[in-house]
N, C-alpha and C positions, 0 to 999 in steps of 0.2 A: 338264960338266953345266950345265943351265940355272939361272940365278939369279933374284934379284928383278927384274932388268931384263926378265924374260920378259913381264911384263904392261905394255902400253903404253896410256896414256890419251890419247885423241884430243881430247876436249872434252866439254862437258856442256851440256844444256839444262834446261828446267824439269822434265823427267821422269827424268833420269838421265844417266850418262856413257857414252860409247862407248869400248870398250877392245879391244885386240888381245891375245890370249893363246895360249900353246901348252900350257896346263895339261892339257886333255883328252888331247892327243897325248903328253904326258909320262907320264901315268898309263897309257896304253895300250901304250907301248913298254917298260914295266918287265918284267923277267923274273920268273918265280915265285920267291917268297922267303918267309922266315919271317914277315915282316910280313903277307903275304896269308893265311897260316894263322891269324894272330891275328884277322883279319876273319871268316874262316870259323867259327872257334870262337865268337867274340863274338856274331855275328849268326845263324849257321846253327843253332846248337844249340836255339833256341827251338822248332823244328819237332819236336824230340824230345819236348818237353813236350806239344805238340798231339797227337802220336801217342799218347802215354801217356794223355791225357784221353779221346780218342775210343775207344780200345781198351778201356780200363777200363770205361767206361760200357756198351759193348756186351756185355762179358763178365760184368759183375755184374748185368745186367738181371734175370736169373732169381732171383738171390739177394735183390735188393731187393724183389721181389714176394712173398717167402716170409714167413710169420709170424715175428715176432721180429727182423726186420731194422731196426726202428726207424722205418720209413716205411710208410704205408698207400698203396702204389702198385703198379700192375700192370706186368708185363714189357713189354707193348705200349706203355704210357705212357712207359717209359724209352727204348725203342728208337724210338718214334714221336714223341710230343709233346715229350719232353725233348730228343731229338736235333734235332727241327725248331726248337725254341727256341734251341738252341746255334748252329745254322746261321743262324737269323734274326738273332741277336745279332751274329754275325760279319759278316753283310751290312750291318747298320746301322752297326756299328763301322768297317767298311772305308770306307764313305762319309764318316762323321763324321771319322775320324782321317786319312783320305786327303787331304781338302782341307786340313787343318791341316798335314800333312806337306809339301805343296807350298808352303805359305805360311810356315811357321815352321822348317823344316829337318828333316832325317832323324833326327839324333841326339836332339834333344829329344823327338821323338815316339816313337822306338823305346825310349826309357827310360820314358816315361809309360805307354805301352800295356802294357809288361811288368808294371809295378806294378799296373795295373788287373786284368790277367789273374791275377796272383798273389793279390790280395786276394779276388777272386771265387771262385777255386779253394779257398782256405782256408775261406771261408764255406760253400761247397758241402759240405765235410766235416762241418760242424756241422748239417746239415739235420735237422729234426725233424718236418717236415710236407711234403707234396707241393708246396704253393705256394712254400715256401722253396727247395726243390730246383730247381723250374722257374725261379724268379727268378734264382738265381745260375748256373744253366746258361746262361741268356740273357746275363748279364753277363760270364761267362767267355768266351763267344763274342764279345762286344762288344770285349773286350781283344784277343783273337787276330786279329780282323778288322783292327784297326789295325796289328798286327804284319805282316800280309801286305803291306800297302801300304808301310809305312816300311822294312821289312827288304829287300824285293826292290828297291826304289828304291836303297837304299844299296849293296847288293851289286853291282848292275849298274854303278853309277857309280864304284866303287872297284876292281873287278876288271879286269885288262887284257883287251882285246878278244879276244885269241887264246885265252883261257881262260874267257871269260864263260859260254859255253854249258854246258860240263861242270861248272863250279863251281855255277852256278845250279841245274842239274838235281840234282847231288849234295846240295846243301843242302836243296832242297825234298823230295828223296827221303829225307832223314834223318828225316822224319816216321815212317818205318817202323822206325827204330831204337827210337824211343819206343814204337811198336806192339809190338815184340818184348818190350820191358821191361814194358809194360802187360799183355801176355798172361801172362808169367811171374809178374808181381806178382799178378795176379788168381788164379792157381793157388794161391798161398799165402794170399791174402786170403779166398778162398772155402773154404778148408779149416778146418772147424770144430774140428779137433783142435788147431789152433794159435790161432785167433782166434774170438771169439764172432761170431754172425751180424750183430750191430749195431755191430761194431768194425772188422772187416777192411776193408770197403769204404771206411770213413772214412779209414783209414790210407793207402790208395792215393792219395787226393786230397792228404793231408798231405805225402806224399813228393814229389809234384809241386811243392809249394810250396818245399820245401827245395832241390830241384834248380834251381828258378827263381831263388832268391836267389843261388845260386852264379853263374848266368849273368848276373845283374844286376851282380855285382861285376866279372866279366870284361868286360862290355860298356862299362864306363866308359872303357876304353882305346881304344875305336873312335872315330875322329875324325868330324867332320862331313864331308859330301861336298864336296870342293873345287868340283865342278861347280855345286852348289847355291849355294855361297858366291859364286861368280863372278857369277851373274846377279842376285844380291841386293845388289850393291855392296860386297861384303866380300872383294875380290880379294887384299888383303894377308894376310888369314887363310888364304885358299886357297893363296897362295904359300908361306907358312910351313909349312903341312901337307905340301904336295908336296915342298918342299925337304928337310924332315925325313925323309920316306919315301925319297927318292933317296939321302940320305946313308947311311941304314941299309942299303939294298940294295947300294950300292957297297961298303960295308964288308964285307958278307957275301960278295959275289961276288969282291972283290979286284981289280976293274977298273972303269974309268969306263963310264958308260952312254952309248949312242949318242945323238946329237943328235936331238931330235924334229923332224919335218918340217912337219906341218900347223899352220896358224894359224887361229884363230877370232876373228872380229870380232863383238862383241855390244854391244847397246845396253841397259845395265842398267836394270832396273825394279824397283819395290818388290813387285809382284805381278801376277798375270794374273787377269782376271775369269772367273767361271764361264761367262759367255756365250762368251768366247773359247775356253775349253776345249771346250765343247760344239760350237762351230762347227769347231774344228780336228779333233776326233775324228770327228764325224759328217758333216762336209761335205768337208773337205780329205783325210781318210783313210777314206772310206766303205768301201772294200774291206778295209782292215785291221780296221775295226770289225766287219764281218761275220765275219772270221776269228776275232777274239778272242771274240766271242759264241759262235760254234759250238764252239770248243775248250772253253770253260768249261761250256757246257750238257752236252756229252757226258761230260766227266770228273766233273762235279759229281753227275750222276744215278748214274753207275756207282759212285762211291765213297761218297757220302753216303747213298745209298739201300741199296745191297747190303751194303757192309762193316759198316754199323751193325747189320744183321740177320743176319750170318753165324752167330753163336752160336745164334740162334733156329732157323735152318735145321737146324743140327746136332742140336739137342735135339728138334725137332719131327719131322723125317723119319728120323733115324738113331738116335734114343734115346741120344745121347751125354750122359752125366751133366753137369750144370751145371759142376761143378768141373773137368771135363776139356776144356772148349771152348778154354781158353787154349793147350793144346798144338797144336791144329789151327791156331789163329790165328798162332802163331809161324811156322809153315811158310809161310803166304801172306805174312806180313809180311817174311820174309827174301827171298822172291821179289820183293816190291815194292821193297825197298831195292836189290837187286842190279840191277834194271832200269836205273834212272838212273845207278848207279855204273859199270856195264859198258858201257852204250850211250852215256853222256854225251859221251865224246870224239868220237864219230861226228857229233854235232850241230855240232861245230866243224870237222870235216874233210870228211865226206861232204856235210854241209850241212843247213840247217834244213828246207827244203821236203821233201826226200826222207825225212828221219828223222821229222818230225812226222806226215806223212801215213801213212807205213808203220807207225808204232807205234800210231796210232789204228785203222787198218784191220785190222792183225793181231790186236789185242786184241778188236775187235768180232767178227771172224770166229771166233776161238777161243771167244768167249762163246756165239755161236750154236751151235757144236759142243757146248759144255758143256750148254746148254739141251736139245739134242736127246737127249744121253745121259741126262740127268736125267729127261726125259719117258719114256724107254724103261725106266727103272727098273734100269739096269745099273750105277749108281754106288753106291759105299759112301762112308762118311764120309771114308775115306782117299783114294779115287780122286777124289772131288769136290774135296777140298782140293788134290790134285795138279793138277787141271784149273784151279782158280782160281789156283794159283801160276803156271801158264803164262800165263793171261790177264793177270794183274796184273804180270808181269815187263815186258810191253810197255806195258800201260795206265799203269803208274806213270811210265815215261819220258815217255809222251805227256802225262799230266796235269801233270807238272813243267814240260814245255815250254810249256804254256799260260801259266804265270806268267812264264816267260822271254820269251815272245812279246810279251805286252802291256806288259811293262816295257821293251822295247827298240825297239818299232816306232812309238812316238809321241814327240813333242817333249819335251825335258827338263822344261819348265815344267809339263807335264801328266802326268808319269810316275806319281806316286803316285795321283793321282785316276783315271787310266786303269786302273791295276791295281785300285783299289777298285771302280770302276764295273763292269768286266767280271766281277770276282770276285763282286760283289754280285748283279748281274743274272743271271749264269749259275748261281750257287749258289742264288739264290732260286727259280729255275725248277726246277732239278734237285735241289738240296739240301734245300729245305723240303718241296716236294711229294713228293720221292722217299721219304724216311723214312716219311712218313704213308701213302703209297700202299703201300710195300713192307711195312710193319708189318701192314696190313690183308690183303694178299695172302698173306703167310706165316702170318698168324694163322688163316686158314681151314683150314690143314692139307691143302689140295688141291694135288697136284703141278702141275696145269694152271695154277693161279694163280701159283705161283712161277716156272714156265717162262715165263709171260707177262712177269713182271718182268725176268727174264734177257734176254728178246728185246727189250724196250724199251731196256734199257741198251745192248745190243749194236748195235741199230739206230742209236741216237744217236751212238755212237762211230764207226761206219762213215760216217755222214753227215758228221761233223766231219772225218774223214780225207779225204774227197773234197773238202771245202771247202779244206782245207790244201793238197791237191795243186794247186789252181788259184790260191789266194790267198796262200800263205805267202811271206814276204819272205826273200830270201837275205841274212841278217844275219850270217852266220858270219865271224868275224875282222875285222869292220868296226867302226869307231868309232861310238858312239851318235849322234854329231853327223852322221855320214855317212848313217846309216840314216834319220834324221828331222831335218830342219833345225830348230834351236831357234827358238822364236817371237821370242826376243830377238836373233836374228842381224840385224846391221845390213844394211839394204837396199843400201847402197853398199859394195861390196867383198865383203860376206857372208863365208861360211866356205869356204875352199878345199876342193873335192872333195865338196861336199854334193849330195845327190840330191833330186829332186822327190818330192812325195807320190805314193803308189801307192794 
């Protein structure tokens, strides 16, 4: 097993030292172990909270608009304005926290952003006026936006290359476990035989806070990313973390680990300027930037626009009682979770290009078919839900792969900011305008308007799939440093096996 001698210092100048290390290779050659499950639980479970949040708000929209709810607010304001503010907060938060994540580390930020998220959610449960509800929906999104940048960065930098795709997809797909919980919870919360109209919806938010506190305790055991430590002059800490992981894995497996092969030569720096990040992403990696933007636009509109309003569609067009919409949402939430879970391994074996393009195209084509059936009036609440379940089985895997893609195809020093930027830009385009537009379209009660919204979402997913077919990067089973050369890679010697920008 590699020891402390693995990191070699070649010298220093005014801006930092040049070191040779095999730490990235040591992390990538690890077999799957109990330690990796700790990372999955500590970092991945926050998406369950996000799913709980989004689903609860969509399902309680009708209840909040009823007299006696404690809020003078309309259903369209909840699924439209409040949803858009939540997404807007996530966009702003992603950019704000993303930059800090690249500068100050993954761990510090994924602890802070979770605290922000929990505080805002708790205050949402105390809403007494629309302005208060809107304010803290924005701030809840502000916290979750930072989670997207910090968590995806840490996951990709800690998970071995052979498992990165399936793990990343499964973790992002766990959003839908929370959606199932939110749907079932809303059924109880909306039942006035158990809880008063002005109490049930508040308790759903309070439960999210309790679950978040448990996650916060687990997350304390997740280490800082050794890759981040390396480039910021803290290689000794990185060495201690990796050596500790290796000892645990060897003890679990009962055999020594194979020797790592690749070395990385980097010139340590205290930070990277915003100008360097922008030039790297939009000049050196233009094709990849187009890919990231396309994937996020497609999935953001489909999910933030249509799933926010699914309960409204059921009540408007199929006369489903408000208290029963949660049952239908459970079905599509299960389909959403099974997609990344069952298809995730194929992203590591069949490959990124084939799987990303096919999941986007299939979900878009199935949604076009759903729109056609809906327009002909042949669907019931049950068959519409079944159609959506099929659409979202593939769309969920595709949407999760968008986060995987932008977190692995850009240099390490820009990773969190890249995730934040593409999430914010794509989500602002599809996730803010989407809920506002879709709330208006479904609010008219006209079938043709809802069909139009379906067709827009389907068209954007198909367009993103075509972009992926031409621009997706074959990143499966490859080291992050092979996929995108670190900006800190020393010009002399460099990193063995690194590829040029695409």
